[in-house]
TORGU-19173 format. One record per residue: residue number from 1; residue in one letter; x, y, z of N, C-alpha, C, O in turn. Coordinates in Angstrom, 3 decimals. Atoms other than C-alpha are relative to their C-alpha. Example, Ala and Ser with C-alpha at 12.3 -4.5 7.8 and 13.67 -1.06 7.14 Angstrom:
BEGIN
PT  num  residu    n_east   n_north      n_up   ca_east  ca_north     ca_up    c_east   c_north      c_up    o_east   o_north      o_up
PT    1       A     0.890    -1.190     0.000    12.300    -4.500     7.800     0.900     1.200     0.000     1.936     1.181     0.665
PT    2       S    -0.820    -1.190    -0.060    13.670    -1.060     7.140    -0.770     1.090     0.730    -0.261     2.198     0.899
This chain:
BEGIN
PT  num  residu    n_east   n_north      n_up   ca_east  ca_north     ca_up    c_east   c_north      c_up    o_east   o_north      o_up
PT    1       M     0.831    -1.177     0.000     0.000     0.000     0.000     0.883     1.251     0.000     1.928     1.297     0.650
PT    2       L    -0.736    -1.260     0.039     1.181     3.496    -0.766    -0.182     0.762     1.307    -1.223     0.674     1.957
PT    3       K     0.121    -0.869    -1.160     1.906     5.869     2.069    -1.077     1.046    -0.294    -1.289     1.435    -1.443
PT    4       K     1.098    -0.948     0.174    -0.932     8.300     2.646     0.451     1.268    -0.720    -0.291     1.818    -1.534
PT    5       E    -0.501    -1.229     0.637     1.214    11.255     1.582     0.258    -0.180    -1.495     0.364     0.803    -2.227
PT    6       H    -0.248     0.272     1.410     1.824     9.543    -1.783    -1.266    -0.390    -0.753    -1.227    -0.597    -1.966
PT    7       R     1.260     0.346     0.651    -1.830     8.705    -2.473    -0.661     1.254    -0.555    -0.586     2.331     0.036
PT    8       L     0.664    -1.103     0.675    -3.790    10.902    -4.826    -1.416     0.150     0.552    -2.180    -0.816     0.539
PT    9       P     1.375    -0.201    -0.481    -6.951    12.448    -3.306    -1.000    -0.144    -1.151    -0.683     0.180    -2.295
PT   10       T     0.975     0.284     1.059   -10.117    11.539    -5.214    -0.427     1.246    -0.761    -0.712     1.166    -1.956
PT   11       Y     0.458    -1.213     0.699   -11.052    15.151    -6.006     0.994     0.479    -1.057     0.634     1.289    -1.911
PT   12       V    -1.021    -0.425     0.966    -7.803    15.574    -7.989    -0.109    -0.789    -1.311     0.391    -0.346    -2.344
PT   13       F     0.101     0.835     1.195    -8.661    12.791   -10.455    -0.645     0.761    -1.164    -0.134     0.717    -2.283
PT   14       R     0.683    -0.738     1.068   -11.096    14.980   -12.439     0.894     1.084    -0.593     0.894     1.309    -1.803
PT   15       K    -0.910    -1.051     0.458    -8.542    17.774   -12.636     1.061    -0.581    -0.933     1.387     0.011    -1.962
PT   16       I    -1.031     0.640     0.831    -5.919    15.391   -14.031    -0.601    -0.486    -1.316     0.017    -0.347    -2.372
PT   17       Y     0.647     0.442     1.235    -8.382    13.887   -16.519    -0.282     1.171    -0.926    -0.198     1.024    -2.146
PT   18       A     0.333    -1.164     0.822    -9.332    17.386   -17.712     1.230     0.705    -0.559     1.250     1.083    -1.731
PT   19       K    -1.134    -0.840     0.392    -5.939    19.112   -17.832     1.318    -0.741    -0.170     2.286    -0.162    -0.662
PT   20       G    -1.260     0.729     0.004    -3.301    16.366   -17.607     0.433    -0.466    -1.376    -0.347    -0.481    -2.328
PT   21       K    -0.572     0.553     1.224    -1.034    14.967   -20.283    -0.118    -1.520     0.046    -0.077    -2.122     1.119
PT   22       T     0.202     1.441     0.094    -1.500    11.396   -21.494     1.132    -0.646    -0.794     1.550    -0.142    -1.836
PT   23       K    -0.961     0.834     0.724     1.076     8.785   -22.494    -0.561    -1.413     0.013    -1.008    -1.904     1.050
PT   24       K     0.589     1.332     0.119    -0.050     5.391   -23.753     1.064    -1.049    -0.247     1.998    -0.847    -1.023
PT   25       G    -0.850     1.154     0.203     1.702     2.062   -23.524    -0.862    -1.208    -0.329    -2.074    -1.089    -0.509
PT   26       Q     0.720     1.226     0.331     0.743    -1.515   -24.259    -0.898    -0.453     1.152    -2.008    -0.931     0.918
PT   27       F     0.730     0.484    -1.165    -0.417    -2.305   -20.705    -0.580     1.114     0.869    -1.549     0.891     1.594
PT   28       V     0.359    -1.085    -0.913    -0.776     1.085   -18.989    -0.130     1.322    -0.754     0.636     1.603    -1.676
PT   29       I     0.104    -1.384     0.449    -1.986     4.594   -19.786     0.410     0.858     1.191    -0.062     0.642     2.307
PT   30       L    -0.470    -0.887    -1.066    -0.241     7.299   -17.762    -0.534     1.399    -0.254    -0.342     1.965    -1.330
PT   31       R     0.454    -1.393     0.056    -1.903    10.642   -17.068     0.718     0.752     1.098     0.767     0.283     2.235
PT   32       N    -0.736    -0.747    -1.022     0.111    13.300   -15.262    -0.258     1.490    -0.107    -0.617     2.021    -1.158
PT   33       L     0.185    -1.441    -0.114    -0.129    16.887   -14.105     0.912     0.487     1.105     1.042    -0.174     2.136
PT   34       N    -0.861    -0.557    -1.048     2.279    19.073   -12.146    -0.845     0.424     1.193    -1.925     0.993     1.033
PT   35       N     0.727    -0.400    -1.210     1.219    19.608    -8.524     0.731     1.094     0.771     0.223     1.578     1.783
PT   36       Y    -0.786    -1.080    -0.606     3.920    22.179    -7.610     0.245    -0.226     1.493     0.229     0.720     2.281
PT   37       Q    -0.364     0.363    -1.366     4.753    20.340    -4.372     1.345    -0.698    -0.041     1.894    -0.933    -1.118
PT   38       D    -1.301     0.676    -0.049     7.932    18.633    -3.200    -0.140    -1.515     0.006     0.832    -2.216     0.289
PT   39       K     0.216     1.444     0.052     6.397    15.153    -3.550    -0.929    -0.337    -1.157    -1.669     0.514    -1.650
PT   40       S     0.894     0.486     1.039     4.628    13.094    -6.161    -1.104    -0.820     0.640    -0.903    -1.455     1.675
PT   41       R     1.133     0.773    -0.491     1.210    11.520    -5.661    -0.501    -0.895    -1.123    -0.388    -0.557    -2.302
PT   42       F     0.342     1.029     0.975    -0.191     8.446    -7.378    -1.417    -0.509     0.196    -1.920    -0.577     1.318
PT   43       G     1.292     0.657    -0.010    -3.536     6.921    -8.283     0.046    -1.152    -0.990     0.741    -1.081    -2.004
PT   44       I     0.025     1.168     0.879    -4.257     3.538    -9.859    -1.458    -0.298    -0.332    -2.297    -0.404     0.562
PT   45       V     1.359     0.273     0.462    -7.369     2.832   -11.946     0.030    -1.274    -0.835     0.799    -1.395    -1.789
PT   46       I     0.129     1.237     0.773    -8.326    -0.631   -13.170    -1.483    -0.305    -0.113    -2.139    -0.561     0.896
PT   47       S     1.427     0.245     0.185   -11.768    -1.158   -14.671    -0.280    -1.496    -0.116     0.605    -2.294    -0.425
PT   48       I     0.432     1.396     0.148   -13.721    -4.397   -14.681     0.088    -0.404    -1.465     0.341    -1.566    -1.782
PT   49       K    -0.083     0.279     1.432   -13.759    -4.123   -18.462     1.414    -0.403    -0.408     1.590    -1.252    -1.282
PT   50       A    -1.394     0.295     0.345    -9.939    -4.213   -18.582     0.439    -1.357     0.538     1.037    -2.153    -0.185
PT   51       I    -0.366     1.274    -0.639    -9.432    -7.105   -16.133    -1.235    -0.500     0.738    -1.705     0.145     1.674
PT   52       K     1.282     0.504    -0.502   -12.466    -9.240   -15.306     0.037    -0.417     1.467    -0.833    -0.017     2.241
PT   53       K    -0.023     0.572    -1.348   -11.424   -11.016   -12.102     0.572     0.971     1.026     1.582     1.631     0.782
PT   54       A    -0.424    -0.907    -1.063   -11.090    -9.063    -8.862     1.401    -0.351     0.503     2.190     0.541     0.815
PT   55       T    -1.324     0.395    -0.485    -8.058   -11.092    -7.795     1.097     0.481    -0.941     2.170     0.884    -0.492
PT   56       A    -0.978    -0.476     0.981    -6.248   -10.175   -11.015     0.130     1.523     0.063     1.231     2.054    -0.088
PT   57       R    -0.063    -1.460    -0.155    -7.167    -6.485   -10.576     0.814     0.373     1.230     1.651     1.273     1.172
PT   58       N    -0.753    -0.272    -1.227    -5.842    -6.525    -7.008     1.479    -0.299    -0.173     2.325     0.432     0.343
PT   59       L    -1.391     0.343     0.261    -2.650    -8.237    -8.168     0.681     1.106    -0.811     1.815     1.487    -0.522
PT   60       A    -0.559    -1.084     0.818    -2.106    -5.542   -10.802     0.245     1.251     0.858     1.275     1.909     0.710
PT   61       K    -0.180    -1.147    -0.898    -2.625    -2.813    -8.152     1.202    -0.197     0.909     1.992     0.725     1.110
PT   62       R    -1.140     0.280    -0.875    -0.146    -4.486    -5.820     1.314     0.093    -0.758     2.305     0.590    -0.222
PT   63       R    -1.225    -0.070     0.805     2.412    -4.790    -8.606     0.388     1.448    -0.283     1.555     1.813    -0.137
PT   64       I    -0.307    -1.404     0.286     2.160    -1.124    -9.572     0.432     0.713     1.271     1.375     1.504     1.248
PT   65       T    -0.375    -0.601    -1.281     2.287    -0.081    -5.911     1.423    -0.379     0.383     2.183     0.467     0.856
PT   66       E    -1.356     0.451    -0.332     5.430    -2.149    -5.391     1.036     0.677    -0.898     2.113     1.044    -0.428
PT   67       I    -0.917    -0.691     0.912     7.075    -0.614    -8.467     0.208     1.431     0.478     1.336     1.924     0.492
PT   68       I    -0.100    -1.383    -0.493     6.303     2.867    -7.106     0.832     0.044     1.280     1.720     0.887     1.412
PT   69       N    -0.731     0.000    -1.269     7.587     2.013    -3.618     1.488    -0.275    -0.188     2.322     0.353     0.465
PT   70       R    -1.411     0.346     0.224    10.822     0.467    -4.909     0.788     1.131    -0.650     1.964     1.336    -0.346
PT   71       H    -0.721    -0.968     0.827    11.679     3.290    -7.274    -0.496     1.425     0.191    -0.368     2.247    -0.716
PT   72       Y     0.558    -1.333    -0.233    10.063     6.352    -5.689     1.059     1.095    -0.152     0.773     2.174    -0.671
PT   73       D    -1.060    -1.017     0.064    13.383     8.186    -5.457     0.421     0.326    -1.434     0.986     1.392    -1.675
PT   74       K    -0.357    -0.242     1.402    13.897     7.859    -9.248    -1.075     0.786    -0.750    -0.808     1.343    -1.815
PT   75       I     1.116    -0.670     0.660    10.491     9.361   -10.103     0.085     1.498     0.277     0.319     1.920     1.410
PT   76       E    -0.080    -1.455    -0.118    10.464    13.103   -10.750    -1.026     0.515     1.012    -2.193     0.124     0.980
PT   77       K     0.861    -0.545    -1.055     9.019    15.030    -7.801    -0.923     1.081    -0.570    -0.638     1.670    -1.613
PT   78       G     0.909    -1.073     0.386     6.088    17.431    -8.060    -1.008    -0.377    -1.070    -1.437     0.479    -1.844
PT   79       Q     0.962     0.433     1.000     3.732    15.347   -10.185    -1.137    -0.758     0.649    -0.943    -1.450     1.649
PT   80       D     1.129     0.866    -0.322     0.281    13.852    -9.784    -0.134    -0.968    -1.165    -0.277    -0.548    -2.313
PT   81       L    -0.001     1.025     1.046     0.194    10.573   -11.706    -1.155    -0.964     0.192    -1.423    -1.403     1.311
PT   82       I     1.030     1.040    -0.013    -2.675     8.238   -12.584     0.444    -1.090    -0.970     0.729    -0.822    -2.137
PT   83       F    -0.299     1.169     0.825    -1.878     4.758   -13.882    -1.323    -0.697    -0.307    -2.004    -1.160     0.608
PT   84       I     1.222     0.669     0.427    -4.790     3.314   -15.890     0.416    -1.288    -0.689     1.046    -1.261    -1.746
PT   85       V    -0.420     1.301     0.519    -4.305    -0.396   -16.500    -0.956    -0.430    -1.112    -2.175    -0.404    -0.941
PT   86       K     0.794     0.434     1.145    -5.481    -1.658   -19.909    -0.187    -1.514    -0.037    -1.249    -2.008    -0.417
PT   87       K     0.108     1.463    -0.020    -4.721    -5.375   -19.523     1.061    -0.575     0.922     1.977     0.124     1.355
PT   88       E    -0.906     0.676    -0.935    -2.893    -7.906   -17.376     1.419    -0.052    -0.556     1.636    -0.142    -1.765
PT   89       A    -1.408     0.083     0.377     0.896    -7.982   -17.383     0.801    -0.519     1.187     0.369    -0.407     2.334
PT   90       S    -0.873     0.466    -1.073     3.725    -9.527   -15.404     0.681     1.202     0.657     0.635     2.319     0.141
PT   91       F    -0.690    -1.062    -0.732     5.722    -7.515   -12.880     1.071     0.651    -0.858     1.155     1.877    -0.924
PT   92       S    -1.106    -0.547     0.801     8.711    -7.126   -15.191    -0.515     0.795    -1.203     0.077     1.810    -1.571
PT   93       E     0.574    -0.745     1.121     6.521    -6.043   -18.132    -0.534     1.358     0.459    -0.314     2.378    -0.194
PT   94       L     0.517    -1.257    -0.549     4.760    -3.432   -15.982     1.127     0.958     0.362     1.069     2.148     0.052
PT   95       E    -1.117    -0.831    -0.426     8.031    -2.176   -14.534     0.683     0.652    -1.203     0.965     1.850    -1.191
PT   96       K    -0.649    -0.504     1.204     9.622    -1.808   -17.965    -0.850     1.074    -0.671    -0.334     2.106    -1.100
PT   97       E     0.875    -0.960     0.678     6.595    -0.022   -19.402    -0.161     1.292     0.806    -0.149     2.383     0.236
PT   98       I     0.166    -1.191    -0.842     6.120     2.346   -16.450     1.256     0.870    -0.075     1.150     2.093    -0.164
PT   99       F    -1.235    -0.780     0.114     9.783     3.391   -16.604     0.108     0.652    -1.371     0.614     1.767    -1.497
PT  100       G    -0.005    -0.581     1.340     9.423     3.931   -20.332    -0.924     1.203    -0.098    -0.576     2.209    -0.717
PT  101       L     0.946    -1.120     0.028     6.378     6.155   -19.848     0.459     1.169     0.840     0.195     2.323     0.505
PT  102       L    -0.500    -1.061    -0.867     8.038     8.087   -17.030     1.328     0.581    -0.468     1.790     1.586     0.073
PT  103       N    -1.308    -0.413     0.514    11.287     8.463   -19.006     1.063    -0.012     1.092     1.862     0.917     1.206
PT  104       V    -0.984     0.125    -1.103    13.335     7.257   -16.004     1.196    -0.759    -0.510     2.148    -0.985     0.237
């Protein structure tokens, strides 16, 4: 689980969807917007349409959360990021794609 200070408040999601920039990958869509703070905040969205089974959705959330926790210091500070999962992927595939989208 992400630390509370790194979680994106729900009211910010609409702002990011309206004004944020979008980058698309094979497994994940990344939407981001500058928050002008000294920390980055993250949100994860996985629809039932993208991944049918709840256990698989939870696994994908845990994988993305672990990637964020492991590499938080490499991610540029001052951003609000939403990861929208399009389909199931292994940990290594997600990690590679997220780093590609973040340009880390």
